[in-house]
C-alpha positions, 0 to 999 in steps of 0.5 A: 457854966460861962458868965456869957452862956448865963446871961444869953439865956436870962435874956432869952427868958426875959424876952419869952416872959415878956412876949417879945419872943414866942417860943414853938406852941405844939397846939393847932393853932401853930398850924396856920394861925392866921386863915383858920379863924377867919375862914368859912364854915363847911358849910359853905367850904368847897374843895372842888378840883383838889386832890388828896392823898391819905396814908392809913389804915384806920377804919374812920378812914372811908368816912373822911374820904367821903366827907371830903368828896361831898365837899368837892374832892377827889381822894385816895387811899392807900394802906401805909406810907410805904404805898403813899412813897409809891403813889408818889412815885408812880400816879400822874395825880398831882395831890395838893395835899397829904394827910399821914396816919400816926400809926400804920404798918410797914411805915409810919406815918412821921418816917413817911413824911420824912422820905416825903420831904429829904428821899422825894424832895416834896417840899411844897406839898402841903403834909398833915399828920392826922390821929384818931382819937375818942371824943374828950380825949386829950392831944397829944401835943407830943406828937405834933412837935416830933410830926413838925421835925419830920416834916409836917406842917401840922397835925389834926385830931379826927373827928374833933378837929374836922372843920379846922381840918377843912379850912386849912384844905381849903386854903391853899393848895401847894406851900411855898418853900421853906414853910 
């Protein structure tokens, strides 16, 4: 290893330890660090006029749909990623965001996110991963990192991060390019 490389690594390490440079954090706070904290509680949040596509096969998705519809949103559910891609190709609905379950038959959430970004060029569309976990189960931070690389804007654990999901969905419609 050259001395230059050693110096660069040392300086970067010092910056990280001093807090002058933040490394990527694999926590849900990375999704919307400024806006999530300041948003109103879910009783006040309305999603009137917003449309969401949810892809997955988990039985909890119907409960998520009812919950979002109660907040005024339009919600469509498809069983897998391939159907999500077909929906974007053939539907006249302008979706404000898509929620992709991690594990799906035919095409999983990661591959679907990649297809939405690279093939369909939907770079302004907020894409979020959705995992269903039992109460008290640990969050899978490795999935968060992989999901971000696949083009997702964040990952939510349902039902434990339900309020955070609602806050993020209410906070914005389309993302600016390069988000």
